[in-house]
TIZADO-771628 format. One record per residue: residue in three letters; z negated, y negated, x negated of N, C-alpha, C in turn. Coordinates in steps of 0.2 Angstrom, whole numbers, plus 5000, padded with zeros to 4 digits. Layout:
N
ALAZYXZYXZYX ...
END
This chain:
449
MET459143604445458543634443458143604438 HIS457543604438457143574432456743634429 GLY456743634422456443684418455743684419 LEU455443744419454643744420454443804416 GLY454443804409454243854405454843914406 ASN454643974408455044024409455344024416 ARG455143974420455343974427455743914428 MET456143914433456543854435456343834442 LEU456143764442455943734448456443704452 PRO456543724458457143704462457143624463 GLU457743594463457843524464457443494470 GLU457443534475457043514481456343494480 TYR456043524475455343514474455243454470 CYS455743424467455743364463456043304467 ASP456543314471456843264475456843274482 ASP456243254485456143264492456043194495 SER456443174500456343114503455643104506 ALA455343154509454743144512454143134506 HIS454343164500453843164495454243144488 PRO454443074488454843054482454543064476 VAL454843094471454443104464455043094459 SER454843064454455243054448455343114444 ASP455843114440455943174435455343174430 ALA455143114428454643114423453943144425 ASN453743144431453143174433453243224438 CYS453843254438454043314443453543364442 LYS453443384435453043444434452343434436 LEU452043374436451343364438451243354445 SER451743344449451743324456451943374461 ARG452243434459452543474464452243544463 LEU452143574468451943644468452343684473 PRO452443754472452843794476452543784483 ARG452943784488452743774495452543834498 ILE452143834503451843884507452343904512 LYS452543964513452943984519452544034523 LEU452644024530452344064535452744134535 PRO452444184534452844254534453244264540 ALA453844294539454244304545453944344550 GLY453944324557453744364562452944344564 LYS452644294560451944284561451944214564 SER451544204569451444144573450944104569 PHE450944034570450543994566449744004567 PRO449344014562448644034563448243974566 ASP447843994571447343944573446743934568 SER446743874565446243864559446143794558 MET445543774555445343714553445243704546 TYR445543654543445543644536445043584534 THR444543594530444043554528444043554520 SER444043504517443943504509443543454507 GLN443243464501442843414498442943414490 SER443143364487443343364480442843324476 TYR442743344470442243304466442643294459 SER442543224457442843214450442443234445 THR442743264439442443284434442843274427 LYS442443264422442843244416443243304413 ASN443043364415443343424412443943444416 VAL444143404421444743424425445243374423 ILE445843394420446343344418446943334423 LEU446943384428447543384432447343434438 SER447443404445447243444451447843434455 HIS447943494459448443494464448143534470 HIS448443524476448343564481448943564486 GLU449043624490449543624494449243654501 ILE449443624506449243644513449743664518 LEU449643724521450143734527449843704533 THR450343654536450143624542450643624547 ARG450443604553450843614559450843544563 GLN451443514564451543454568451643474575 ASP452043524576452243554582452443624581 LYS452543654587452643734586453343744583 ASN453743704582454443714579454443684572 PHE453943654569454043614563453443624559 LEU453543644552453043654548453043604542 SER452543564541452543514535452143534530 TYR452243504524451843524518451543454515 GLU450843464513450543404510450343414503 VAL450543374499450343384492449943324489 ALA449443334485449043284482448843294475 ASP448943244471448743254464448043224463 ALA447843224456447143204455446943134457 ASP447443084457447243014459447143014467 SER447443054471447343054478446843104481 LEU446543144477446043194479445343154480 GLN445143134486444543104487444143144493 ARG443643114494443243144500443643144506 GLN443743204509444143204515444043264519 GLN444243264525444243314530444843314534 LYS445243364534445843374538445843424543 THR446043414549446043454554446743474556 ILE446943534555447643554556447743584563 ASN447243594566447243624573446643604577 ASN446843554582446243524586446143564592 ASN446443624593446343654599445643674600 THR445343674606444643684608444543764607 LEU444043784604443943864603443643884610 ASN443943934613443743954620443344014618 PHE442644004618442244064617442244114622 GLU442344094628442444144634443044194633 SER443544164631444144204629444044244623 LEU443744224618443544254612443144314614 ASN442644304618442144364619442544414624 ARG443044394628443444444632443844484627 ARG444144454622444544484617444144534613 ASN443544514612443144554607442944624610 THR443044634617442944694620443544744620 GLU444144714618444744754617444744794611 LYS445044854612445044894606445544864600 GLU446044834602446544814597446144754593 PHE445744714596445444664592444844694588 GLU444544744591444044784587444344814580 ASP444944844581445244874575445344824570 ASP445644764572445844714567445344674564 HIS444744674568444244624566443544654564 GLN443544714561442944744559442744704553 PRO442044704552441744664547441844704540 THR442444724538442544764532443144734528 GLY443144754522443744724518443844764512 GLN444344744508444544774502444444714496 HIS444244734491444144694485444544714479 LEU445044684477445444704471445244654465 LEU445044674460444844634454445344654448 VAL445744614445446244624440446144584434 ASP446044614428446044574422446644594418 ILE446944544415447544564411447444524404 GLU447544554398447544524392448244534388 ASN448244494383448844494379449444454383 VAL449244404386449744364391449944304387 ASP450544274388450744214385450344154386 ALA450144114381449744064382449944004386 SER450643994385450943934388450943944396 PHE451044014398451044034405450344024408 LEU449844044404449144034406448943964407 ASN449243924403449043854404449443804408 SER449943844412450343804417450143814424 ALA449843764427449643774434450243784438 HIS450843754437451443764441451643844441 GLN451743864435451943934434451543984437 LEU450843974436450344014439450344014447 ALA450443944449450443944457451143974460 PHE451643974456452244004459452144084459 ALA451744114454451644184454451144194459 MET450644154461450244174466450544174473 VAL450944124474451344114480451844174481 ASP452144194476452544254476452144314478 VAL451644324475451244384477451044384484 ILE450844334487450644324494451244344498 GLU451744314496452344324500452544394500 MET452544434495452744504494452244544498 SER451644524498451144564501451144564509 GLY451444514512451444504519450744464521 LEU450344444517449744404519449944334521 THR449444294523449644224526449244184522 LEU449544134518449244084514449144024517 LEU448543994518448443934522448443874518 SER448143884512448143824507447943854500 TYR448143814495447843834488447743774484 HIS447343784479447143724475447143744468 CYS447343704463447443724456447143664452 HIS446743684447446543634442446643644435 GLY446943604432447043614424446443584421 LEU446143624416445543604414445543584406 GLU445043544404444943514398444543564393 PRO444743584388445343564384445943604386 ILE445843664389446343714391446143764396 GLY446643784400446443834405446643814412 VAL446643854417446843834424446343884428 SER446143854433445843884439446143874445 CYS446343924449446643914456446243954461 VAL446243934467446043974473446543964479 GLY446644024482447044014488446644044494 VAL446744004499446344024505446844064510 LEU446744124511447144164515446844164523 LEU447244184527447044194534446644254534 GLU446744304529446344364528445744354524 SER445744304520445144294515445344244510 HIS445444274503445544224498445844264492 VAL446144224487446444244481446244194476 SER446044214470445844164465445944194458 PHE445944144453446044164446445844114441 HIS445644134435445544084430445844114423 THR446044064419446444084413446044064407 TRP446144104401445944084395446544084390 PRO446944034390447644034386447544064379 ILE447044034375447044054368446944124367 GLU446444154371446344224371446844264374 GLY447244234378447844274382447544314387 VAL447044284391446744324396446744294403 ILE446844324408446844304415446444354419 THR445944324423445544374428445744344435 LEU445944394439446144384446445644414451 ASP445544384457445144414462445444404469 LEU445644464472445944464479445544504484 PHE445344464489444944504494445244484501 THR445344544505445644534512445244574516 CYS445144554523444844584528445244624533 GLY445944624531446444654535446544724533 PRO446844764537446944834536447544854531 GLN447944804529448444814524448144834517 PRO448344894514448144914508448344864502 LEU447844854498447944814492448244844486 LEU448144914485448344944479449044944477 PRO449544934482450244924480450344864477 LEU449844814477449944744474449844754466 VAL449544804464449344804457449944804452 PRO450444844453451044834449451344764450 ILE451344734456451644664457451244614453 LEU450544614453450144574449450244584442 GLU450344644440450544654432451144624430 ARG451644624435452344604433452344524433 LEU452044494438452044424439451544384434 PHE451044414433450544374429450444404422 GLY450744464421450744494414451344474410 VAL451344404409451944384405451844394397 PRO452244434394452144444387452144384382 ARG451744394377451744344372452444334369 VAL452644274367453244264363453144284355 PRO453544324352453444344345453444274341 LYS453044274336453044214331453244244324 PRO453544204320453744224314453144244310 LEU453244294306452744324301452144344304 GLU452144354311451544374315451644444317 GLY452244474317452344544319452444544327 THR452544604329452644604337451944604340 PRO451944554345451244554349451144614353 LYS450544624355450344684359450544664366 PRO450844714369451044704376450444694381 PRO450544664387450044644391449644714393 ARG449044714394448644774396448144754402 THR448144794407447844774413447244824415 VAL446644804417446144844419445944814426 TRP445944864431445844834438445344884441 VAL445044854447444544894451444644874458 HIS444644924462444644914469444044944473 LYS443744894477443144914480443244904488 LYS442944944492442844934499442244894500 ARG442244844505441744804506441544804514 GLY440944784515440744764522440444824526 PHE440444814532440144864537440544874543 ARG440544934545440944954551440444954557 ARG440644934563440244934569440245004572 ASP440645044571440645114574440345164570 ARG440045144564439645194560439045154556 VAL438545184555437945154552438145144544 GLY437945094541437945084534438545054532 GLU438645054525439245024522439845064523 ALA440445024522441145064522441045114517 ASP441345174519441345234514441645224508 ASP441345214502441645204496441345254491 THR441045304494440645354490441145414488 ALA441745424491442145474490442345474482 ASP442545534479442745534472443245484470 LEU443745474474444345434473444145364472 GLU443745344477443445274477442945264472 HIS442445304471441945294467442045304459 TRP442445364458442545374451443245354448 MET443645334453444345314450444445244452 LEU444545224458444745154460444245104458 GLY443545124459443045074458442745074451 ASN443045114446442745124440443145084435 ARG442845034432443144984427443145024420 GLY442845074419442845114413443545144412 MET443945144416444645174415445145124412 GLN445245134406445745084403446445094405 LEU446645144407447245154411447145194417 LYS447445164423447345194429447945174433 LYS448445224433449045214436449245274441 LEU449445244447449545294452450245334451 VAL450245394451450845434450451245454456 ALA450845474461451145494468450545494473 THR450745484479450345494485450845534490 VAL450545584493450945634497450445644503 ASN450645624509450245644515450545704519 THR450245754518450545824520450245834527 GLU450445884530450145904537449445924537 PHE449145944531448545964530448045924526 GLN448345874522447845834518448245784515 ASP447845734512448145674508448045694500 VAL448645694497448645714490448745644486 SER448345634481448345574477448345594470 ILE448845574465448845594458448845534454 TYR448445524449448345464445448345494438 ASP448645444433448645454426448045404424 VAL447545424420447045384418446845394410 ILE446545344407446245354401445545324402 ASN445045374401444345354403444045334396 THR443645274395443445254389442845304387 ARG442545344391442045394389442345444384 PHE442945454385443245514381443845494376 ALA444145434378444745414374444845334374 SER445345314371445445244372446245234372 ALA446445174375447145164376447445144369 GLU447045124365447345104358447545174354 ALA447045224355447145284351447745324355 TYR447845314361448445344365449045314362 GLU449045244362449645214359449845234352 ARG449345234348449445264341449745334341 SER449545374346449845444346450545444347 LEU450845394350451545384352451945364346 ALA451645334341451945304336452145354331 THR452545334326452745384320452545354313 ASP451945324313451745284307451245334303 GLY451245394304450845444300450145444301 SER449845404306449145404308448945464310 TYR448245474310448045544312448145554320 GLU448145504324448345504331449045524332 SER449545504328450245514328450345584326 GLN449945614322450045684319449745734324 HIS449245714328448945754333448945724340 PRO449545714343449545674349449245714355 GLU449145784354448845824359448145804360 LEU447845774355447145764356447045694359 PHE447545654360447445584363447845574369 ARG448045624373448445624379448045584384 LYS448545554389448245534395447945594399 ASP447545584404447345634408447645624415 ARG447745674419448145664425447645704430 VAL447445664435446945694440447245694447 LEU447045754450447245774457446745764462 TYR446845724467446345714472446645744479 LEU446245784483446445804489445945774494 ASP446145734499445745694504445145664500 ASN445345624495444945584491444445624487 VAL444445684486443945724482444345754476 VAL444045744470444345774464444445844465 GLN445045864463445245944464445345974457 SER445745934452445845964446446045904441 ARG445945914434446145874429446545904424 LEU447045874421447445904416447045924410 LEU446545884408446245894402445645944403 GLY445545964409445046014410445246074414 GLU445846074417446046124421446146194418 THR446346194411446446264408445746304408 ALA445246274405444546304405444346324412 TYR444446284417444246304424444646364426 HIS445246364426445646414429445646484424 GLU445546474418445446534414444746574416 SER444246534417443646564419443646584426 LEU444046564430444146584437444546644438 VAL445046654433445446714434445246774430 HIS445146764423445146814418444546864419 PRO443946844421443346894421443546944426 ALA443846924432444046984437444547024434 MET445046994431445647034429445447084423 PHE445047054419444847104413444347154416 SER443947144421443547194424443847254427 HIS444547244429444947294432445347334426 GLN445347394426445647434421446447424421 ASN446747414427447447414427447647374433 PRO447547304433447747264438448547254439 ARG448747284444449547284445449647234451 ARG449247234456449447194462448847144463 VAL449047084463448547024463448646974469 ALA448146954473448246904478447846844476 ILE448146784477447846724476447846684482 ILE447246664484447146624490447046554488 GLY447546514491447546444488447946434482 GLY447746394478448046384471448646344471 GLY448746294475449346254476449646224470 GLU449146214465449446184459449846234454 GLY449646294455450046344451449646374445 ALA449046344444448746364437448446434438 ALA448146444444447846514444448446564444 LEU449046554446449546594446449746604438 ARG449746554435449946554428449446594424 GLU448846594425448346634421448446714423 VAL448546724430448646794432449346824428 LEU449846784428450446804425450446824417 LYS449846804414449746814407449546884406 HIS449446924411449246994410449847034411 ARG449947074406450647114406450647174411 THR450047194413450047244418450247224425 VAL450247164427450347134433451047144435 GLU451147174441451847194444452047144450 MET451547124453451647074459451047034460 VAL451146974462450646924463450846884470 THR450446894475450546864481450046804482 MET450346744482450046684482450046654489 LEU449446644493449446624500449246554500 GLU449646504501449446434501449746404508 ILE449246374511449446354518449846284518 ASP449846254512450146184512450746184507 GLU451346194510451946194506452146134503 ALA451946074506452046004503451645994497 MET451046034497450646024491450946064485 VAL451246124486451646154481452246114478 ASN452546084483453146044481452945984477 ALA452345954478452045894474451845924467 SER451645984467451446014461452046024456 ARG452546044459453146054455453445994452 SER453345934456453645874454453145834449 PHE452445834450452045794447451445824443 LEU451445894444450945934440451245994437 LYS451745974433452146034430451746074425 GLU451246034421450846074416450446134419 TRP450246124426449846174429450246234430 SER450846234431451246294433451746304427 ASP451646284421452046294416451946364413 CYS452446414413452346484411452846494405 SER453146434402453646444397453446474391 ASN452746474389452446504383452246574384 ILE452346604390452146674392452746724391 ALA452746774387453246814386453546844392 GLY454146844393454446874399454346844406 ALA454046784406453946744412454446694413 SER454546664419455046604420454646544417 ASP455046494416454846434414454346404419 CYS454446404425453946384430453646444434 CYS453046444434452646504437452846524444 PHE453046474448453246484455453846524455 ASP454246514450454946544450454946614447 ASP454346644445454346704441454546764446 PRO454946814444455146864449454546904452 ARG453946904448453346944450452946904455 ALA453146844456452746794461453046794467 GLU452646804473452846794480452346734482 VAL452646674484452246624487452446624494 VAL451846634498451946634505451546574508 PHE451846534512451546474515451246494522 THR450646504522450246534528449546524527 ASP449146534533448446534533448246604530 ALA447846604525447746664521447246714526 VAL446846684530446346724534446746764539 VAL447246724542447646754547448146814544 TRP448346794538448846844535448446904533 PHE447846904531447446964529447247004535 VAL447046964540446847004546447347044549 GLU447947014549448547044552448747114548 ARG448647104542448847164537448247214536 PHE447647184536447047234534446547234539 GLY446647204545446147204550445947274552 ASN446347324552446147394554446247434548 PRO445647454545445647494538446047554539 ASP446047584545446347654546447147644545 LYS447347584546448147584546448347554539 VAL447947544535448147504528448347564523 ASP448947544521449247594516448947574509 GLU448747624506448447624499448847584494 GLU449547584494449947554490449947474491 SER449747454497449847384499449147354497 ARG448647384495448047354494448047314487 PHE447647264486447647224480447147254476 ASP447247244469446747264464446247204463 VAL446547144463446147084462446347034467 ILE445847004470445946944474445546884471 VAL445946834470445746764467445646714472 MET445046684473444946634478445046564474 ASP445546534475445646464472445746414478 ALA445246414482445246364488444546344490 LEU444546274491443846254493443746254501 
END
């Protein structure tokens, strides 16, 4: 093994009979090799490149996935001395337009080749400078990301710049990945675009882990700040089966995934229930707070933030079918105004019904009234309530209510029924002549959209 900063370069990359390289220039001549993902056939493609010499480029590499025959993959490497005007064809098969047009009418081809895509932009700061100035370490990280994502890397090209910094671009069967670094500032910006159906959001923590290399502490400089990531996800392109752009106007896409103003944007959970898609995110919106103030609130340094951490909390946002439903930092005011006017307007509310309310917050507000003897909560989606128990605990927290259970759902006065509320009411109250007065509700709270 050969040392490569914090990485170890395998011997095979430095001692290859097909590409003999001395130990002295091993680091300057070898890149991580491209691997065809398991189960994928070699893509039909043509490779053409044009390179230009410039005084600002001190080192250039490229790596190409090629095919000599159907059973053998070879790899070509070129350094700055050999990068000249060139055109390389890796597949000379004649493109059969008649066959392509025939495939174009098939639904499977239509689904996979819509003119749409996903664009993931990731910026990371407080990254180690030596890592950001190493084309090899960065190339390894890029290849690792592509392998983990299941995408197909056709070629990539990296340039070390004068006086410092690296630019790389990888050509994917699905489109491209690229990045540029500022080692002194400790910043890297990455750009990943794909036109395939595979989601890119699961790659965010992988990119953070592989490219967010922490700075090494230096004497007398204290503990360096940890890497911090800001990212944006956008839908791109057009669909043939509907007019206009790919739908990126939903709350989740527009206000969350595509909003760079979120200093923190972390997926907590996604749950696909029988009735809806549940998405829960932790966020820090720069309009109302900052990541720095939140971090100070976690310290014990006597700062104002550390003495009043409740004022600098992260927000937690619930989306149902991509539409914002509730926020931790605003749900209390919302549910108080939803429940208490009706409760106070009744002289003695004993029996209360809640329609919906899967987060448990409306139930919490109802249980604050000492006159309440029974609350029937009618929620059609049991999986939503289970998700609330696990990820939205503040919404159903009754621990500060005298005589109540810690979790509102478990309170002995609460009956949670998983059913269609309309059907439930019609069955019991559809015939007014047969309704028992004692079974009537004093207050009904509608907490459903």
